[in-house]
C-alpha positions in Angstrom: -0.1 0.3 -0.2 1.1 3.2 -0.9 2.6 5.8 1.9 1.7 9.0 3.1 4.2 11.5 3.7 3.5 15.4 5.4 5.4 17.5 6.8 4.0 21.5 8.3 6.5 24.1 8.6 6.1 27.0 10.7 8.3 29.5 12.0 9.9 28.3 15.7 6.9 27.4 17.5 7.2 27.5 21.3 9.3 24.5 23.1 6.5 23.8 25.5 4.1 23.4 22.2 5.9 20.6 20.6 5.7 17.4 21.5 2.2 17.8 22.5 1.1 19.7 18.4 2.9 17.0 17.2 1.3 14.1 18.9 -1.3 15.8 18.6 -1.6 16.2 15.0 -0.7 12.6 14.2 -3.9 11.4 16.3 -6.2 14.0 13.6 -4.7 12.7 11.2 -4.9 8.7 11.9 -8.6 9.6 13.1 -9.4 10.7 10.3 -8.4 8.5 7.9 -10.8 6.1 10.3 -13.8 7.5 9.6 -12.7 7.4 6.2 -12.9 3.8 6.6 -9.3 4.1 5.6 -6.9 1.7 7.4 -3.4 2.7 8.6 -0.2 1.3 10.1 3.2 1.9 10.6 2.2 5.7 12.2 5.4 7.8 13.1 5.7 11.4 14.6 8.8 13.9 14.7 9.1 17.1 15.1 11.4 20.4 16.0 10.7 24.0 16.5 10.2 24.0 12.9 8.5 21.1 12.1 5.9 18.6 12.5 6.1 15.7 10.2 4.1 12.3 10.4 4.8 9.4 8.5 2.1 6.7 7.7 3.8 3.5 6.4 0.8 2.2 4.5 -2.7 3.6 3.9 -5.2 2.1 0.9 -5.0 4.0 -2.1 -9.1 4.1 -2.4 -11.3 4.0 -0.3 -13.6 0.5 -0.7 -17.1 0.5 -2.5 -20.2 0.4 0.3 -23.9 0.2 -0.3 -26.7 2.5 1.1 -29.8 2.3 1.9 -32.0 5.2 0.6 -35.4 5.8 1.6 -37.8 7.0 -1.1 -41.3 8.2 -1.0 -44.1 6.8 1.1 -46.3 3.3 -0.6 -49.4 5.7 -1.4 -47.3 8.3 -3.1 -44.9 6.0 -4.5 -47.9 3.6 -6.8 -51.0 4.8 -8.6 -54.4 2.9 -7.9 -53.5 0.7 -10.9 -50.1 -0.2 -8.9 -47.6 1.5 -11.9 -44.9 4.4 -10.2 -46.6 7.3 -9.8 -44.4 10.8 -10.8 -43.4 11.0 -6.9 -41.9 7.5 -7.6 -40.6 8.0 -11.0 -39.2 11.3 -9.5 -36.9 9.7 -6.5 -35.6 7.3 -9.4 -34.0 9.9 -11.2 -32.6 11.4 -8.5 -31.1 8.1 -7.7 -30.1 7.4 -10.8 -32.0 4.2 -10.6 -34.7 2.1 -12.6 -38.1 2.2 -11.1 -37.7 -1.9 -11.7 -34.9 -1.6 -8.9 -37.3 -0.6 -5.4 -38.4 -2.8 -3.2 -40.8 -2.4 -0.6 -40.1 -2.4 2.8 -43.0 -1.3 5.9 -44.7 2.0 4.7 -41.7 3.1 2.5 -39.6 2.2 -1.1 -36.4 1.5 -0.5 -33.5 1.4 -2.7 -29.9 0.1 -2.4 -27.2 2.5 -4.0 -23.4 1.0 -4.2 -21.6 4.3 -2.9 -17.9 3.9 -5.1 -14.6 4.2 -3.1 -13.3 7.6 -3.4 -9.7 8.1 -4.4 -7.7 8.2 -0.7 -5.6 11.1 -2.8 -8.9 13.0 -3.3 -9.7 12.3 0.5 -6.3 13.7 1.6 -6.9 16.9 0.4 -9.8 17.3 2.5 -8.3 15.7 5.5 -5.4 17.1 5.9 -5.8 21.0 6.5 -8.9 19.7 8.4 -6.3 17.7 10.8 -4.4 21.1 10.7 -6.9 23.1 11.4 -8.0 20.8 14.6 -4.9 21.5 16.1 -5.0 23.8 19.4 -2.5 25.2 21.3 -2.2 27.7 24.5 -2.1 30.7 22.6 -2.0 31.8 18.8 -1.8 34.2 16.8 -2.9 35.7 13.2 -0.3 36.3 10.7 -0.8 39.2 7.7 -4.1 39.0 6.2 -4.8 35.3 7.3 -8.1 34.7 8.8 -6.4 31.0 10.4 -5.6 31.6 14.2 -2.3 29.2 14.7 0.5 29.0 17.3 2.9 30.4 14.6 3.1 31.5 10.9 2.7 28.6 8.7 5.7 28.8 6.0 5.7 25.5 3.9 3.4 22.0 3.4 4.9 18.7 2.1 2.1 16.5 1.7 2.7 13.0 -0.8 0.7 10.2 -0.6 2.7 7.4 -2.7 5.2 9.3 -4.2 2.2 11.7 -5.9 1.5 15.8 -4.7 -1.4 15.9 -2.4 -3.1 19.1 -3.7 -4.7 21.5 -1.2 -3.6 24.6 0.6 -3.5 26.6 3.5 -4.6 30.2 4.4 -2.8 30.3 0.3 0.4 28.6 1.7 -0.4 25.6 -1.3 1.2 21.8 -0.5 4.4 20.7 -2.4 7.2 17.8 -2.1 9.2 20.4 -1.1 11.1 20.7 2.5 13.8 22.8 4.4 17.0 22.6 6.1 18.8 24.0 9.0 17.0 27.6 8.9 20.7 29.2 8.7 23.2 26.6 7.1 21.1 24.8 4.8 17.7 27.6 3.8 17.5 25.9 0.9 14.3 24.0 -0.5 14.9 20.4 -1.3 12.6 17.8 -3.2 11.2 14.7 -0.9 8.3 12.6 -1.4 8.7 9.2 0.8 9.6 9.3 4.5 12.8 7.7 3.9 14.3 10.6 1.8 12.9 13.4 3.7 14.8 12.3 7.1 18.0 11.5 5.1 18.1 14.7 3.2 17.0 16.3 6.4 19.8 15.0 8.0 22.4 15.8 6.1 21.2 19.2 6.1 21.6 19.2 9.7 18.3 18.8 11.0 17.6 16.0 13.5 13.7 15.9 12.9 13.6 12.8 15.7 13.4 14.4 19.5 15.0 11.6 21.1 17.7 11.6 19.3 18.3 15.4 19.7 17.9 14.9 23.4 20.9 12.1 23.6 23.1 14.7 21.1 22.5 17.1 24.1 22.8 14.7 26.5 26.2 12.8 25.0 27.7 16.6 23.7 27.1 17.9 27.1 29.2 14.8 29.0 31.9 15.4 26.1 32.7 18.4 25.9 32.6 18.9 29.7 36.2 19.9 30.8 35.5 19.8 35.3 33.2 18.1 37.0 29.6 17.6 35.7 27.1 18.7 34.0 23.8 19.5 36.2 20.9 17.5 33.4 17.8 18.5 34.8 15.5 16.8 32.8 12.7 19.2 32.3 15.6 21.6 30.9 17.0 19.4 28.6 13.5 19.1 27.4 13.2 22.6 26.7 16.4 22.2 24.6 14.9 19.4 22.8 12.4 21.9 21.4 14.5 24.9 21.4 16.8 23.5 18.6 16.9 21.4 15.3 20.7 20.6 15.5 22.3 20.7 18.8 25.6 21.6 19.5 27.0 21.7 23.3 29.3 24.6 24.0 31.4 24.7 27.2 31.1 28.3 28.3 32.7 30.0 31.6 31.7 33.0 33.7 33.8 35.5 35.9 35.0 33.5 39.6 33.6 36.3 41.8 30.3 35.7 41.1 30.6 31.6 42.6 29.9 33.6 46.1 26.1 34.1 44.8 23.3 32.0 46.1 23.0 28.7 44.2 19.6 29.5 43.6 20.7 32.9 42.5 23.3 30.8 40.0 21.5 28.0 38.6 18.4 30.6 38.2 20.3 32.6 35.9 21.3 29.7 34.3 19.2 27.1 33.8 15.6 29.5 34.0 17.0 32.7 32.3 19.6 31.7 29.6 18.5 27.8 29.6 22.3 26.8 30.0 23.2 23.8 32.0 25.2 24.3 35.3 28.0 22.1 36.2 29.0 21.0 39.1 31.9 19.2 41.1 31.8 16.3 43.2 30.8 18.0 45.9 27.6 19.7 44.6 28.9 23.0 44.3 28.9 24.9 41.2 32.2 25.4 39.0 32.3 28.8 37.0 31.7 26.9 33.8 28.4 26.3 32.1 26.6 24.0 29.0 24.9 26.1 26.2 23.0 24.2 23.8 23.0 26.2 20.3 20.9 25.9 16.8 23.7 27.5 14.9 26.7 30.1 14.6 30.3 30.0 14.9 31.2 28.1 18.2 33.4 30.5 20.0 31.3 33.7 18.3 28.5 32.1 20.5 30.7 30.9 23.3 31.5 35.1 24.0 28.3 35.8 23.4 26.9 33.4 26.0 29.5 34.2 28.4 29.3 38.0 28.5 25.2 38.0 28.8 25.2 35.4 31.8 28.4 37.5 33.2 26.2 41.0 32.9 23.3 39.3 34.5 25.3 37.9 37.2 26.6 41.0 37.5 23.2 42.7 38.5 22.5 40.0 40.5 25.9 41.0 42.8 25.0 44.1 43.1 21.7 43.6 44.4 23.0 40.8 46.2 25.5 43.4 48.0 23.5 45.8 48.5 20.9 43.2 50.7 23.5 42.4 52.6 23.8 45.8 54.6 20.6 44.5 56.0 19.0 42.3 58.3 15.5 40.7 57.7 13.9 42.6 60.4 14.9 45.3 58.0 13.2 44.0 54.9 10.5 43.0 57.0 9.7 46.5 58.1 10.0 47.8 54.2 6.9 45.5 53.6 4.9 48.2 54.8 5.4 50.0 51.7 4.0 47.1 49.7 0.3 46.1 49.3 -0.6 43.2 49.6 -4.6 43.7 47.9 -6.2 47.5 48.1 -8.4 46.7 51.0 -6.4 43.6 52.6 -3.4 46.1 53.4 0.3 45.7 53.5 3.0 42.9 53.4 3.9 44.6 56.8 0.4 43.4 57.9 0.2 40.7 56.5 3.0 39.2 57.7 1.5 39.8 61.3 -1.5 37.5 60.2 0.5 34.9 58.8 2.9 34.4 62.1 0.0 33.1 64.3 -2.0 31.4 61.4 0.7 29.1 60.8 1.5 28.3 64.4 -2.7 27.7 64.4 -2.2 24.9 61.6 0.9 23.7 63.5 -0.8 23.6 66.7 -3.7 21.4 64.6 -1.2 19.0 63.1 0.2 18.0 66.7 3.3 19.9 66.2 5.6 19.7 69.4 5.8 23.5 71.5 9.6 23.7 69.1 7.7 23.2 65.8 5.1 25.9 66.7 7.6 28.5 67.1 9.1 27.6 63.8 6.2 28.1 62.2 5.1 31.2 64.1 8.9 33.2 63.1 8.3 31.7 59.9 5.1 32.7 59.0 6.6 36.8 60.3 9.2 36.4 57.6 7.9 34.7 54.8 6.8 37.7 52.8 10.3 39.7 53.6 12.5 38.8 51.0 9.9 40.6 48.5 11.6 43.9 49.6 15.0 42.6 48.9 16.9 43.8 46.3 17.6 40.3 44.5 13.9 39.2 44.1 13.2 42.0 42.5 15.8 41.6 39.8 14.9 37.5 40.0 11.5 37.6 40.9 10.7 33.4 40.3 13.5 33.3 43.5 10.4 34.8 46.0 11.1 32.5 49.3 14.3 31.1 48.4 16.3 33.9 48.9 14.4 34.7 52.4 15.7 31.3 53.4 18.8 32.2 52.4 19.4 35.5 54.1 17.6 33.4 57.0 20.4 30.8 56.8 22.8 33.9 56.9 21.7 35.6 59.6 21.8 32.3 61.9 17.5 30.9 62.1 17.0 27.6 62.8 17.5 25.3 60.0 13.6 24.6 59.7 12.7 28.0 59.6 14.9 28.8 56.5 13.8 25.3 54.9 10.0 26.5 55.9 10.5 30.4 53.8 12.3 28.6 50.9 9.9 26.4 50.2 6.6 27.6 50.9 5.2 28.5 47.7 5.4 25.6 46.5 4.6 21.9 47.6 6.8 20.0 44.9 9.9 22.4 46.7 9.2 20.3 49.9 11.5 17.6 49.7 11.7 15.9 52.9 7.8 15.9 54.2 8.2 14.0 57.7 11.8 16.2 58.7 11.2 19.3 60.8 11.8 22.0 57.8 9.5 20.3 55.7 7.0 20.3 58.2 7.0 23.8 59.2 6.9 24.9 55.3 3.9 22.4 54.5 2.2 24.7 57.7 3.6 27.5 56.8 2.0 27.2 52.8 -1.3 26.4 54.4 -1.4 29.7 56.4 -0.6 31.8 53.3 -3.3 30.4 51.3 -6.1 30.4 53.8 -4.6 33.8 55.0 -5.1 34.5 50.7 -8.8 32.7 50.7 -10.2 34.5 53.6 -9.2 37.7 52.5 -10.5 37.6 48.9 -13.3 35.9 49.8 -14.5 38.0 52.3 -14.5 40.7 49.4 -16.7 38.5 47.5 -14.2 38.2 44.9 -15.0 34.1 44.7 -14.1 33.0 40.7 -16.9 32.7 38.5 -16.8 30.2 35.0 -13.1 30.4 34.1 -11.8 33.5 35.9 -9.9 33.3 38.6 -7.5 36.1 38.6 -6.6 35.7 42.1 -5.4 32.5 42.2 -8.2 30.8 44.7 -8.8 27.9 42.4 -5.0 27.2 42.6 -4.5 28.0 46.7 -7.6 25.6 47.3 -5.4 22.9 45.2 -2.6 23.2 47.3 -4.2 22.6 50.7 -6.2 19.7 48.8 -2.6 18.5 47.5 -1.1 19.1 51.0 -3.9 17.1 53.1 -3.5 14.1 50.6 0.2 14.3 50.7 0.3 14.8 54.5 1.9 11.7 56.3 -0.4 12.2 60.0 -3.9 13.6 60.0 -4.4 16.8 58.4 -7.6 19.0 59.8 -10.4 20.4 58.1 -9.8 23.5 56.6 -12.6 24.8 59.0 -10.7 24.1 62.0 -8.0 26.8 61.4 -10.1 29.2 59.7 -12.1 30.5 63.1 -8.1 31.9 63.8 -7.7 33.3 60.5 -11.3 35.1 60.6 -10.0 36.7 64.2 -6.5 37.8 62.9 -8.5 40.2 60.1 -10.8 41.3 62.7 -7.9 42.5 64.6 -7.1 44.6 61.9 -10.4 45.9 61.3 -11.6 43.5 58.3 -14.8 41.7 59.7 -15.9 39.3 57.5 -19.3 36.5 57.7 -17.9 33.3 57.9 -20.9 31.1 56.8 -20.5 33.3 53.3 -16.8 32.6 53.5 -17.5 28.7 53.5 -19.6 28.7 50.9 -17.6 30.2 48.4 -14.9 27.4 49.8 -17.4 24.7 49.5 -17.9 25.9 46.0 -14.2 26.1 44.9 -13.8 22.9 47.0 -16.2 21.1 44.7 -14.7 21.6 41.6 -11.2 20.9 43.0 -12.3 17.5 43.6 -14.0 17.0 40.4 -10.5 17.8 38.8 -8.4 16.1 41.2 -10.6 12.9 41.0 -10.7 12.0 37.2 -10.5 8.8 37.8 -13.1 8.2 40.6 -17.3 7.6 39.5 -18.8 10.5 38.8 -21.8 9.1 41.5 -18.7 8.1 43.5 -17.6 11.5 44.2 -20.3 13.1 44.3 -21.1 10.9 47.4 -18.2 11.5 49.0 -18.3 15.1 49.3 -21.5 15.4 50.6 -21.0 16.7 54.2 -21.9 13.7 56.8 -21.1 12.8 60.3 -18.0 13.8 60.7 -17.1 14.8 57.6 -17.0 17.8 55.7 -16.2 19.4 52.6 -13.2 21.3 53.5 -11.5 17.9 54.8 -9.6 16.6 51.6 -8.1 13.2 53.6 -11.6 12.3 54.8 -13.2 12.9 51.0 -10.3 11.2 49.4 -10.7 8.2 52.1 -14.9 8.3 51.4 -13.9 7.6 47.2 -11.5 4.6 48.6 -14.2 3.1 50.7 -17.4 3.7 48.6 -15.7 2.9 44.8 -14.9 -0.9 46.9 -18.8 -1.1 47.4 -20.6 0.9 44.9 -20.4 -2.3 42.6 -22.7 -4.0 44.9 -26.8 -2.9 44.3 -28.1 -5.2 47.4 -26.0 -3.5 49.5 -26.0 0.4 48.3 -29.9 0.1 48.8 -29.8 -0.8 52.4 -27.7 1.4 53.1 -30.1 3.7 51.5 -32.7 2.4 53.3 -32.8 4.4 56.6 -32.0 7.2 55.5 -35.5 7.4 52.9 -37.8 6.8 55.2 -36.0 9.2 58.5 -35.9 12.0 55.2 -39.6 11.4 54.9 -40.9 10.9 57.9 -38.6 14.9 58.9 -40.3 16.2 55.7 -44.1 14.8 57.0 -42.9 17.1 60.5 -43.5 13.2 62.3 -39.8 13.5 63.3 -37.2 15.7 64.2 -33.3 14.6 63.7 -31.2 14.7 66.4 -28.1 17.1 67.2 -25.6 14.3 68.9 -23.5 11.6 67.7 -25.0 9.0 66.4 -23.5 6.9 68.5 -24.6 9.3 72.1 -28.1 8.5 69.8 -28.0 4.5 69.6 -26.9 4.2 73.2 -30.1 6.6 74.6 -32.3 4.0 73.3 -34.0 2.0 75.3 -34.4 -1.5 74.6 -38.3 -1.7 75.5 -38.8 1.0 73.8 -37.9 -0.4 70.3 -40.8 -2.9 71.1 -39.3 -5.1 68.7 -36.3 -7.7 69.1 -34.9 -6.9 65.5 -35.1 -3.1 66.4 -32.8 -4.6 69.7 -30.4 -6.8 67.4 -29.9 -3.6 64.6 -29.2 -1.5 67.4 -26.4 -3.5 68.9 -24.8 -5.0 66.0 -25.0 -0.7 65.0 -22.8 0.1 68.2 -20.4 -2.5 67.2 -20.3 -1.6 63.7 -19.2 1.7 64.4 -16.9 0.7 67.0 -15.1 -1.3 64.4 -15.5 1.1 61.8 -13.8 3.9 63.7 -10.7 1.7 64.5 -10.4 0.6 60.9 -10.9 4.3 60.4 -8.0 6.1 61.9 -5.6 3.2 61.2 -6.7 3.6 56.7 -7.4 0.3 56.9 -10.4 0.0 54.2 -11.1 -3.7 54.1 -11.7 -3.5 57.9 -13.8 -0.8 57.9 -15.7 -2.4 54.2 -16.4 -5.1 56.9 -17.7 -3.4 59.6 -20.3 -1.2 57.1 -21.5 -4.8 55.7 -22.0 -6.1 59.1 -25.2 -4.3 59.4 -26.4 -5.7 55.9 -28.7 -8.9 57.6 -29.6 -6.4 61.0 -31.3 -3.6 58.7 -33.1 -6.1 56.2 -34.1 -7.9 59.2 -35.4 -5.1 60.7 -37.4 -3.6 58.0 -38.1 -6.6 56.7 -40.1 -7.6 60.4 -40.8 -4.3 61.9 -43.2 -1.5 61.0 -41.2 1.7 62.0 -44.2 4.0 61.8 -46.1 2.2 64.7 -49.3 3.3 66.0 -47.5 4.1 69.6 -46.3 7.6 69.5 -43.5 6.2 72.0 -43.1 3.1 69.9 -42.7 5.0 66.6 -40.8 7.4 67.5 -38.0 5.5 69.3 -38.2 3.4 66.0 -37.1 6.4 64.2 -34.9 7.2 66.6 -33.0 3.8 65.9 -33.1 4.3 61.9 -32.0 8.1 62.6 -28.9 6.7 64.4 -27.9 4.0 61.9 -28.4 6.4 58.9 -26.3 9.1 61.1 -23.5 6.3 61.1 -23.7 5.1 57.4 -23.4 8.9 56.4 -19.6 8.6 57.6 -18.7 7.3 54.6 -21.1 9.7 52.3 -24.4 10.2 50.4 -24.6 6.3 49.8 -28.5 7.9 47.6 -26.1 9.3 45.0 -25.0 5.8 44.1 -26.3 5.0 40.0 -27.4 1.2 40.4 -28.2 -0.3 36.8 -29.6 -2.8 38.5 -31.1 -2.9 42.0 -33.1 -5.8 44.0 -36.5 -5.3 44.9 -37.0 -4.1 48.1 -40.1 -3.4 50.7 -39.1 -0.5 53.6 -42.2 -0.2 56.0 
């Protein structure tokens, strides 16, 4: 079968977009071929910042013929009284190009089976390929010249060949051809290619390596080869970025002035890796050398090397100036300077925020069973967390906020956990060891930082709407949820610490309604759970985020545990229906005004019922079983033993069904009816610890006859 070759040539795409665009283009082409009833085998996808290439080894030369049943007019309109074809039938046959004798009758209509000849694949591709290109999505798009189409970058050439023949079409006035381009500067001339092997061979001969995997190897091997001392620090994300910044990567070793090694390592690494995409070189003890590796895509080695060194020295020179200026001050000085920095127009300055973060971080420490020493570390870290925002070095390298504060805290002799917390509190991934004092303090500080932000903005009514979230409040809640899930011990619900944050704002003259903030938080939490738990069944997720006894929406650990437990049990229709029976009866009685839900805990409610008041042996059996099950369940819950939790719940299956099958809950005697409803309410309240069982969708449920 013929081979399909497609190359889309563009201006340099953003490095972050290349891999995804390449995979998406191949997927779009293959999907459209399948929709056109054209099978394909041997799909290869290659890419550089200037081109997306898809090669498919075998595609049929044409579609297979097919038949299509077409409905004509109704029988009454198709034939006259004499049984001869009426004008309606004759017109239908003429439009379909068939003889009236070829029609058949089925039901109340006439039908014709028409042969649909398959189209040539070359013709199909002329429609399919432009459609696949237009289907590509990017984070940011643009128009170029007078073109109407939006794309990541302007399209410059199109190569489309099928079986050696041109696939003729155009996109925004750019015609498809059978020519490609080599390296932009070294081999800019066009060359012919009509098959995949020729294209790849000719590209490589013109200093374009189309395979990202090979370019990565060239970068890694080249960096190791040119490093004269130490080992290049080849972080995967930076290697990936360089892979998609170049078509023919060549590693060069450069050198900057040794005096700049006095700068903190974070400054050196940020300037080299994040700003210039250079690889630092480390010695065996982990310290930096004054050398670096750059990856060039063109130019003369020595010219590029000198240019890179000049740029890096200039950046380091600026950083050192600010670093030296900062050395004249202490963190207390920088903290005082934050009085001139606005946190939010209506919420005051950053210095005022520090006065809130200190006790709020201490409150998180207390809520997570910290020692007195760790509580003090959290308080101190909260006070100085934002002090470095007023430093010269952060004004020069904004991405180092927090990191610089941690460096300056170490310089002044702060406890190491405090310095670590200040350094890492902006990002969860920056916390290296969650079980170490510094890691725990950093997470507590991060939680305080996000909660303070949420209280302030939600207190002003600035809740996210639709896709708009200008203040990053959804991101703040995401941090809190992920912190709870990754925390090695019990993490409290947000509402447990919320009153402290509200009081701290009130002390500064900002009185916010806790109910309004909690309502907004619940809305954000609900949306974040949907995004962060995509693999959990939608009905299980909905059931797990319904508040119940001992559980609230802002308690991520409980929500996740509920999802795990309910996922195990959701496949049992009989079990799910049994779980919903107590709640259904109690809610019906409440709606009719015949019963008021008890305010006490389920254990207290069940223990308070006297056996004689139930006037039911099955009722007492259920009460005793529920008390035992609750004790076993809570023990398993605290130990995170899902199997034991499930066993405790399932022990109630027989007692619940036995009670409802033998006992009339709505007895005529008011005192007996109240006792039985109280029993059912206590059981329902206990079961709500797992979530709202009524949310579970049952495909097939057994019959039930609740009394």
